[in-house]
C-alpha positions in Angstrom: 100.7 148.8 122.2 102.0 152.3 122.8 99.4 154.7 121.3 95.6 154.6 120.8 93.9 157.3 118.7 90.3 158.1 119.5 88.5 160.5 117.1 85.6 162.1 118.9 82.7 164.4 118.0 81.7 164.6 121.7 78.5 162.5 121.2 77.5 159.7 123.5 78.6 157.0 121.1 82.0 158.7 120.7 82.4 158.8 124.5 81.6 155.1 124.6 84.6 154.7 122.3 86.7 156.9 124.6 85.8 154.7 127.6 86.5 151.5 125.6 89.9 152.9 124.5 90.7 153.8 128.1 90.0 150.2 129.2 92.5 149.0 126.6 95.0 151.7 127.5 95.0 150.6 131.2 95.7 147.0 130.2 98.5 147.9 127.8 99.9 151.0 129.4 99.3 152.9 126.2 99.0 156.6 125.6 95.5 157.9 124.7 95.3 160.5 121.9 91.9 162.3 121.8 91.3 163.8 118.3 88.6 166.2 117.3 88.3 167.4 113.7 86.5 170.6 112.8 85.0 170.0 109.4 84.6 173.1 107.3 83.1 173.8 103.8 85.7 174.0 101.2 85.3 177.8 100.8 86.0 178.2 104.5 89.1 176.1 104.2 90.2 178.1 101.2 89.7 181.4 103.2 92.0 180.3 106.0 95.4 182.0 105.6 98.3 182.3 108.0 97.6 185.3 110.3 93.9 185.5 109.5 91.4 184.6 112.2 87.8 184.0 111.1 85.4 184.7 114.0 83.2 181.6 113.4 86.2 179.3 113.1 87.8 180.7 116.2 84.5 180.2 118.1 84.4 176.5 117.1 88.1 176.1 117.8 87.7 177.5 121.3 84.6 175.3 121.9 86.4 172.2 120.7 89.5 172.9 122.9 87.2 173.2 125.9 85.4 170.0 125.1 88.7 168.1 124.5 90.0 169.3 127.9 86.8 168.3 129.6 86.9 164.9 128.0 90.6 164.4 129.0 89.7 165.2 132.6 86.9 162.7 132.8 87.0 160.3 135.7 87.1 157.4 133.3 90.5 158.6 132.1 92.1 159.2 135.6 95.7 157.9 135.7 96.1 157.6 132.0 98.5 159.5 129.8 96.2 161.6 127.6 97.0 164.0 124.8 94.7 166.2 122.8 94.8 166.9 119.0 92.6 169.5 117.2 92.7 169.6 113.4 90.8 171.4 110.7 89.8 169.5 107.6 88.1 166.4 106.3 87.6 163.6 108.9 89.0 160.7 106.9 92.1 162.6 105.8 92.8 164.0 109.2 92.3 160.8 111.0 94.8 159.1 108.7 97.2 162.1 109.1 97.0 162.0 112.9 97.5 158.3 112.9 100.6 158.5 110.7 102.1 161.6 112.4 101.8 160.0 115.9 102.6 156.5 114.9 99.5 155.0 116.6 98.9 151.3 117.0 95.1 151.4 117.1 92.2 153.6 116.2 89.0 153.3 118.3 85.7 154.7 117.0 82.0 154.5 117.9 79.0 153.4 115.9 76.2 155.8 115.3 72.8 155.6 116.8 70.2 152.8 117.2 70.8 151.5 113.7 74.5 151.1 114.6 76.5 149.5 111.8 73.8 149.9 109.3 74.4 153.6 109.3 78.0 153.2 110.0 78.7 151.3 106.8 76.7 153.4 104.4 79.0 156.3 103.9 79.7 157.5 107.4 83.0 158.9 108.6 83.6 155.7 110.6 83.0 153.5 107.5 85.4 155.7 105.5 88.1 155.5 108.1 87.7 151.7 108.2 88.1 151.5 104.5 91.2 153.6 104.2 93.1 153.1 107.5 96.5 151.4 107.4 96.1 151.1 111.2 93.8 148.6 112.8 90.4 150.1 113.6 88.3 149.0 116.5 84.6 149.9 116.1 82.6 149.9 119.3 79.1 148.6 119.0 76.3 150.2 120.9 77.1 151.1 124.5 80.0 148.6 125.0 82.7 150.3 127.0 84.7 147.5 128.5 86.6 145.7 125.8 88.0 142.3 126.5 90.3 140.5 124.1 90.3 137.1 125.6 88.3 135.5 122.9 88.9 137.2 119.5 87.5 135.4 116.5 89.5 136.3 113.3 87.6 135.1 110.2 89.5 134.6 107.1 89.8 132.3 104.1 93.6 132.3 104.6 94.3 132.9 100.9 97.5 134.5 99.7 95.8 137.7 98.5 94.6 138.3 102.1 98.0 137.7 103.6 98.6 141.4 104.3 95.7 141.7 106.7 96.7 138.4 108.2 100.2 139.7 108.9 98.8 142.9 110.4 96.5 140.9 112.6 99.2 138.7 113.9 101.4 141.6 114.8 98.5 143.2 116.6 97.7 140.0 118.5 101.3 139.5 119.6 101.7 143.1 120.9 98.3 142.9 122.6 98.9 139.5 124.1 95.9 138.1 122.4 95.5 134.4 121.7 93.3 134.5 118.6 90.7 132.0 117.5 91.1 131.6 113.8 87.9 130.8 111.9 87.3 129.3 108.4 83.7 129.1 107.4 82.7 126.3 105.0 79.7 127.0 102.8 78.0 124.8 100.2 79.5 126.8 97.4 83.0 126.8 98.9 83.7 123.7 100.9 87.0 122.3 102.1 87.4 118.9 103.8 88.5 119.3 107.4 91.8 117.6 107.0 92.6 119.8 103.9 91.7 123.1 105.7 93.6 122.1 108.9 96.8 121.3 107.1 96.5 124.5 104.9 96.1 126.8 107.9 98.7 125.0 110.0 101.3 125.4 107.3 100.4 129.1 107.0 100.7 129.7 110.7 103.9 127.8 110.9 105.3 130.2 108.3 104.7 133.0 110.8 105.9 131.1 113.8 102.4 131.3 115.3 101.9 128.7 118.0 99.5 130.3 120.5 96.1 130.1 118.8 92.9 128.1 118.3 91.5 127.1 114.9 88.0 126.1 114.0 86.1 125.2 110.8 82.4 126.0 110.9 79.8 124.9 108.4 77.0 127.2 107.5 74.8 128.4 104.7 76.9 131.5 104.1 79.9 133.3 105.5 78.0 136.0 107.4 75.8 133.5 109.2 78.8 131.3 109.9 80.8 134.1 111.6 77.8 135.3 113.6 76.8 131.8 114.7 80.3 130.7 115.6 81.0 133.9 117.5 77.8 133.4 119.5 78.7 129.8 120.2 82.1 130.6 121.7 80.9 133.9 123.2 83.5 135.9 121.4 84.6 139.3 122.8 85.4 140.6 119.3 85.0 139.7 115.7 88.1 140.6 113.6 88.5 140.6 109.8 90.4 142.1 106.9 89.1 144.9 104.7 90.0 145.6 101.1 90.6 149.4 101.4 88.6 151.3 98.8 86.5 148.2 98.1 85.1 148.5 101.5 84.3 146.0 104.2 81.8 144.3 101.9 84.8 142.7 100.0 86.7 140.2 101.9 87.3 136.5 102.5 86.2 134.5 99.4 84.7 137.4 97.5 81.9 139.4 99.1 80.3 139.6 102.5 77.2 141.7 103.0 76.6 144.5 105.5 74.3 142.0 107.3 77.3 140.8 109.3 78.0 144.1 110.9 74.3 145.1 111.0 73.3 142.1 112.9 76.4 141.6 115.1 76.0 142.5 118.8 79.8 142.4 119.1 82.4 145.1 118.4 84.5 144.8 115.2 88.3 144.9 114.7 89.5 145.5 111.2 92.8 145.1 109.4 93.5 146.5 106.0 94.4 144.0 103.3 
């Protein structure tokens, strides 16, 4: 991993994401890119012309530059290679633009407030970034700041239509030296005998020359409960999954998974676009 992008609005939850990204950067020797986006009404954006300084915009710009510098000089970031990016525009578009322009390997963002992922996945900027990002997104839950990747549970149905996220996940795991724990959840409505599931997944992983991994099948009443209960059983550091872009995180695996998974999870979430 070479570059980690951390969008920040300078709130407490955003700084938790900065600290979590810093812990990953130290382990991977990655550069940290701090990004702040000044969101403006469309009329203000239309008014901005080359050579024209609008006082209000200049005030926010100077304030943001000061806060970015202060954040980059935080003790938590000592010894790291830190860059600052300040952009004007819409958060979702500018995060994607910054990620593409700087060829980042990971985006790290924080959840919002006590309700955490419940707010996060109902139209927030973080939810929109997760939906649209071509780059893996790590969403930090609550006040977690030290991210371990020793036990990463990647939940999937391992179907062909989800292969894109699977490939992205494998590439990330390899570059981050992660030994993933692949999980298939059996439900009453979608049940596979153990020997069938094991052969199916083994054949798929063999196709990608994947040898360092664990695989489990877990039976539960629904997929959400299966992922949560299994992750709790193995004390997972992270839950990883694929997302269907514009269809949002509620569409993955065998059809649909509700927001209950992220609302109820006490663990941070790593997403890969399908």
